N, C-alpha and C positions, 0 to 999 in steps of 0.2 A: 668425450664432449659433454659438458654438464647440461642438465635439463632446464635450468633457471638462468635467465639472462635479465639484466636491468637495462632499462633505456631512459634518457632523459633528453627531450628536444632542446636544441640550443637556440639562443636568441636570433642567430643568423639564418635560421631556417633548417640546419643541419641537425644531426642527432648523434648521440654518444652512447655506445653500448658496451657492456662488460658481462662475462660469464660470472656466475656466483657459486661459490662453494657450499657445502652443507651447513656452515655457521652463517650464511647471509653475506660474507666477506667476498671481495673479489678474488677470482681464481684464474685470473689471466688480465692481459693488458686492455685498457680502454681503447675501443675503436671507434674512430671518428668517421662519419659517413654523411653523405650529402642529402640522402632521401630517406625519410621515415619508412614509408611503405617498401622501399627496396631492401632497407636493412632488415626488416622483419620476414619479409618474403624470402630473403636468402638464407633464413635459418629455420627450415621446417622442423629440425629436430627438437627445437625449444618447446618444453612442454608447458612453462609458465613465465610470463613476461612480468616483470617488476616494474611500476612506474609510480609516478606521483598521483596522477588523477586520471581515471578512465574517460571522464567527461572531456579532458584536455586531449588525451591521444586518440582514442577510439575513432571519433568521427573523421578525423583526418586519414586513419588507415581504412575505414569503410568507403571513404571517396576514392581511394585508389584500389579498391576491390581486394583488399587484405582483410581477412577474418582470423583472429587468434583464437585458440582452443580455450586458454585459461590465462588469467591474469591475477596479480596482486595488487590491489589498489592501496597504496601507502596511507593516503589520507582516509580512506573509508576504515582501514585498520585502525588508524589513530583515534578515530572517533569511537569504535568499540572498545579499544583498550583504556582510554581515558574513562569511560564509563565503568568499566570493570574495576578501575582503581579508585572509583568514587570521585572523579574529576570531570564528569560530563559538564560540558558548558565552557571548558577552557578551550582556547583556540586549537583547532584540529588540523590545520595545514601543515605540510612537511616543514615549512620554515619554521613555525611554531615548535614542532617537535624537535628540530634540530638545535633550536635555541635552548629548549628546556634540557636536552641531552647535553649541552655544553655550559650549562649555567649562565646563559646571557639573557638580554631582555627579550621577552616573548612579543613577537608582533601579533596585532589582532588579526583575525580573519577578515577577508574582504567582506563588505556589506553585501546582503542578499539584494537581488534585484527582480524586478517582474519580467516575465516572458514577453518577448515580442511574438504576436501570433504568427506561426509558421517558422519561428527561429530554431535553429538547431544548436544554439549555443547553450553553454551550461549555467545553471542557476549560480554556481560558486566561481564563474569564470571571471567576474568583474576584477581586473587588476590582480590576477594570481602572482604571488611571488615565486618565480623560478628557483629551482634549486639545482645546483650543479651535480652531475652524476656522483662523484664521490661522496658528497654530502647525503645524497638520497640513499646511497648504499649504506652508509653509516646509520641513518635512521631505521632502515630496513633491518639491519643486523640487530640493532636495539630492541626493534619490536619482536624479533625472534626470541630474545631473552625474555621479553615481558610476557609473551605467550607462555613460555615455560613456567613462570611464576604465577600463572592463573590457577584458580581453584581446581578447575579440570582443563590441563592444557590440550588434550586432544580435541575435546569439544570446542574450546575456544579457537583453535586452528580451524576447524571445520567451519565454525561461524564466520570467520575472517574469508575463508575461501569461498564460500557461497554468497557473501555479501558482495565479494569482488565479481563472482559470476552474475549476480543481479545487476551490478553496474554494467556489465557487457550486455545483458539482455535489454536493459533500459535504453542504452545508447543505440542497439539495433532497432528496436521498436520505434524509438523517436525518429530514426531514419526512415524506416519502411513506411510507418503510419497505418492507420485503421482504414480499410476501404469504405468509401462514403460516397452515397449518390446525391449530389446537390439537387438535382431534379426531384428526386423522391423527398427529400427534405423540404423543399418548396411547396411541394403538394401536401405535406402534412401540415406545414404552418398555415397553409391557406384553409384547409379543411378545419383546423382548430380555431384560428384567430380571424379568419376572414380576410378583407382586403386591407392593404396598408394605406394609410393616409399621407399625403404629401407632407414633408416637414418633419418626419419621423416620430409623430404622435402616436398614440396607441392605436393598434389596429380596431377594425370595426367591432368585433366580438368583444373585446375588453371595454369598449366605449359603451356598449348596449348594457353590459353587466353593471358598469358603473352607474349608469342611469337607473337601472333596477334597483341597486342598493340605496341610492339617495332617495328614490321614491318610498322605499321600505322605511327608511328613517324619518322621512317628512323633511329632509334638510339636505343640502349639498354636502356630500362625503367624498373624500379623496381616498379609496380604498387601498392604494398602494402605500399609504402613510398610516402605520399602526397607531400613532398617537390619535390621529383623527377618528379613527374607527372606534377606540376605546372611549373618546369624548362622546361619540354618537351613541354607544351602547349606554353609556352613563346616563346621557340625556334621555333614553328610553327606560331608566330605573333599573338597568341590569348591570351589575359589576362583574367584570372579567379582568384577570390579571394580564393577559396577553391575547394576541390574536392567532395563536397557533391552533391548528385544526383540531387537536384532540381536546382543546379546552372549549372552543366555541361551537362545535358540532351538537353539543348537548343542549345549547341555549335555544329556547323557544322564542323564535323572533324571524318574521319573514325576510329578513336581511341575510339570515345565516347561509341559505342555499345559495344565492347569487354570490355571497362574499366568498364561501369555499371554492366555488367554480372560477371566480376571478383570480383568486390566490394560486390556484393550479396553474391556469393559463398565463398568468402575469409571470411566474417564476419561468415557464418554458420561454416566453417571449424575451425576457432579459437575459437568461442563461444560454439559451439555444435558438434564438431567433435569428432573423435575417442578417443582423450585424454580426452575430456569432459565426453563421455560415461564411460570410464575406470574408471575415478575419481569419478563420481557422482551417477551412478546407481549400486545399490546392491540388489540382490534377487528380481528382478522385480519392484523395487521402486526407484524413484528419490527423495531424501531427502534433500532439500535446508533448510536454516535456515531462517523462516520468522522473520521479526522484526516489530511488530505493532508500529505505531507512529515513523516510522524511518525517516519521513519527517516532516518539520515545519507544513505542512497541515494536518498532521495525516495519511497520505497514509502509506502503508506497503511497505517495501523493503525487499530484501533479502540480507544475508551476503554470497555471493558467490553463483555460480550455475547458475545465470541468470534466475531464474525461472519465473520471470515476464517479460521476453523478449524472449519467446519461438517462433521462427519463425513458420509461418502457415505450412510450408512443414515438419517440424520436428514434428509437432503435430501428425502426422501419427504414431509416436511411443508410443503415450499415449492410451493404450488399457486397456480396463477393463479386469478384471479376467474372465474365464470362468463361465457363469450363472450369471454374474454380469454386470451392465450398469453404464455408466457415465451420470448423469444428469447435464447438462451444461445450466447454466441460465446467460443470460445477461440482466442487467438494461437498460431499453430504455430511451435514452435522460435524464440521472439522473441529471446532473448539472443544465440545465435549469429548470427542475421540482423542484429542490430544491430551485433555485432562486425564483420561484412563492411561494414557502411555507414561506421562511424567510422574503420576502419582503411584504407578505400580499397584494400583489396588486390584487384587486378583478378579473379584466379582465384576467389577466395573471394566477391566480389560476383557473379560469374557464377553460381556455384552457389545463392547466396541470392537470386538474381533468379527462381529457379523455384519454383512451387508444389510440386514433388514433395518427397520426404522429404529433408531437407538432409543427415542423417547418412548416408543411403544413397548420396547424390551424392558426399559427401566420400569414402565408402569406396571408390567406384568408381574415384576419382583417386589415392588414396593408401594405401589399405589392402586391395587385392586383392578389394574386395567384402565385407570383413568390417565389418557395420555396427556391431556392439558395439565393435569396437576404435575405429572413428570416432568414435563418441560418446563413448567414454572419453577420447579425444585431445582433441576439441573442449572438452569440460567441464572436463578437466584443465588445458587453457590457460587457461580463464576463471577456475577456483577455485583453481589453483595445485597440483595434483597433478603435482610435478616430480621424483618419486623412483621407483625401482622400474620397473614396467611403464609408469608414467605418463611417466617421462623417456624411454623408448624411443618411446611413441607420440607425445610431443611433437616429438621429433626428426623423425619422419616427416612430422608436420604441418607443421614448420617448412620442410622442404625444398619442400612443395607450396604453402604458402601463408605465404610469409615475412613479408610486411607485416602480416598479422593476427596472428602469434605475436609479432612484434616490438612491436607496439602495446601488448599486454598486458605484455610483458617490460619495456617501458620505464616503463609505470606502475608495475609492482612495483619497479623500481629507484628510481623517485622516491619511493615510500612507504618504502622501507627507508632511504633517505637523509633522510627527514624533510621532503621537500618537499611542496608542496600538489599534489593531483592533481584534475583537474576531468572532469566528463562533456563531451560534445561541446557541450551548450548553455551550460555554465559552472557547474553546481552542483558545489561544492568539497568535497572529502574534507579534514578537519582533519589535519595531520601526525600527531596523537597516536592517530588511530583505528586499530583493529586488532581483528578478530574481529567477527562479525556474526550476529545471529539471522535475517538475511534469507535465507540461503543454504541452508537446510535441504531444501527441496524440490527445487530445481534441481540440487543436488549428488547427487541420486539416493537420499537417505534417506527412507524412508517417513515421513509426516508425524507419525506417532504417536511416532517416535523423535527428533522435533525438540525444540527447548528447552521444558522444563516450564514452563507459565505458571501465574500465580496464579488465584484464582478469578474467575469471569467478571466480577464486579463491580469488580475492581481495574484501573488502568491497565496496560496490557499493551505491552511491546516499544516504548517511545517513545525514540527517538534512540540506537539500540544503537551500540556501538564503545566501546572502552576505552582508557585511556592506556596501550598496552602498552610495555613496554621492550624488547621482542623485535622487532628490526628485521625478521626474516623473516616475523613475523605480520602487521606493518605492510605489508609488501611484497605478501603474499598478499590481504590486504583491499584494497589500492589496485588490484591487478591486476582483482579482481572488481568494485570500485566503478565503474571506468570504463565497465564494459559494463552491469551491473545499473543503475546510475544513469542511464546514457544511454537505457536501455529504459524506465525509469520516467518519464524526461522525454517520450519519444515517446508513452508511453501517456497522458500529460496532454494532449498535442496531439490525440491520437485522442478523447479525452473531450470537449474543448473542440468539436471538429468535430461529433461525434455529437450533443452537446447542441443545437446550433444547428439540426442536421438534423430534430431531433425537435420543435422549438419549435412547428411548425404542426400537430402531430399529438396524438392523446390519449395517445400512448405516454410512458412515465415510465422513466427510469433508475432501476434499484432496487437494483443491486449491482455493486461493481467490486472486483477483486482483481488485483494487478499484470498478469496475462495473461488475464483473464477479465472479461466484462461481461456483465449481464443487463438487458435491457429487457422491461417488462411493458406490453403493448399489446393493443387490441381484435384479435381474430383477423384481421379484414380488413386491418389495418396490418402484420401479421407480415412478410410479403414485402418491403414497402417498408423495414421496419426493418432487416431482414437486408441489404439492398442498401445502406442508409445505412452500416451498420457497414464493409462492404467499402470503400466510398468513402472513409469517414473514415479508414480505415487507410492507403489510398494517399496521401490529402492529408497525413496526419501524417508520413509517410516524407518526402515532398518538403519540407514545411516544416521539419522537424526536421533533415534531414540533407542536404538539397539534391538535386541531380541525380545519382541513382545508379540503377543497375538493380535494387537490392534491393527485395524485396517481403515484407511479413509478412501471409501468408494466414491467414484464420480459419475454424476449423471451427465451423459455426453449426447450431443445433439449434432448432426450433420445437416446443415442447412444452408440456403443461398442467402438468407435474410437473418440478421441477429434477431429480430422480433419473433421469428418463428421458433426460437429455441426454447422458449418458456410459454 
């Protein structure tokens, strides 16, 4: 009995399945069955299911209590393969892949849609083109051949496998949800914002701050409108280019302090206020829609709900169920450690193989113990700060860790020249990409000064990167891409390993953000889960990057409330 089977739901609600051979082609007859869950449950020996889209199949399986160990997501694979072939942006559906394979007209992908609060449907679900099983298998077999043609076939196959595993994790987290106390959330909002006024207007504290701001300017100002604030500053003889915190906090004017506080609270009110609570929290769970690979670098995003931008003060509402705990794990200095692994710089790998503070270790070797200078130099190498003090720091870093700096320099040069740039496993940056919303936090900017996003109900930050005509901008993006993308690939391997470790436990993965994972589990399983995270990190490093001394340690906290973890 073969370990791989393909399945395709039929239009009448049934399902077709077939065993697959080593070449990806059918190894037996097509079996027609009436029930999807029963078809999978009846074949426990299957080690990997091949299907069109996890977002289409997995929610139905979970609804019947069926959990698969591994899958191969044809449309996720098509996205990765198109990128590797320098064709990212072409339609990614199985129907489009089939049309390309047969030389026919290629149908466009369905349009993206906004998530409905609490919805369990998929972002790409709007009118999917169903592909019969025999056609799906034809696409799958061709994808196996395309994997073989990749620059590093084994790495590319691993990338596709963990991207598919990420799809499983996301689907399960979408269903499980993040534990959330609506009562605590309301208490926090009342503490921060005061009473709500009838009619949906600004709560009391915002109204008071708006009055203070207007009084400071000597005119009526609407602080929620940046243009109005800029005019008010101009009227006071102060020229500022934006209302971002880092720009206006140095301005000497009595309106600055209440304005900064207004901006902080206004963001909470709009993004995670009472309306958000009503829309997104049901039965003690916040259920956003996680989208693996939602950015060019492979980082995840969410379709509505703002799950990846939960303010620290609102994390007080993330509370474990009675008798349960939250195991909150943060990867320490993940991206610099990944750079050490992919660059194979001996000295940098030696530093990154320790669990000690990496920046302090770098400073002891290259910056006379000045940790701040070392951190600026390392992040400058990754993010492209190559002027002023950044250039001087980079030169010092290059002398001590030449291979690490050369690795990102080479990527930047390739980006500037319009060549394809790849992560270690093979995720590919298109030559037209430049600029990213992914880098805000790691670049050292406070999160509230990052890219402004739309209302929580709108799709946010999918596939950032723009067709820049600035070669230096493309170079900076490519420099960061090889590190950030490789880190995102490593995180997928970690998730796949952690998911398997938790399979025999009551524990459930409930949150993931590029360098942080939260597992909700009974208190008696907490230490087991914490150990599983550490083991998954080490396994992910070996599988993703091979035999290196580099390790990515985790800071792990076992808490009842998310806010207590940091």
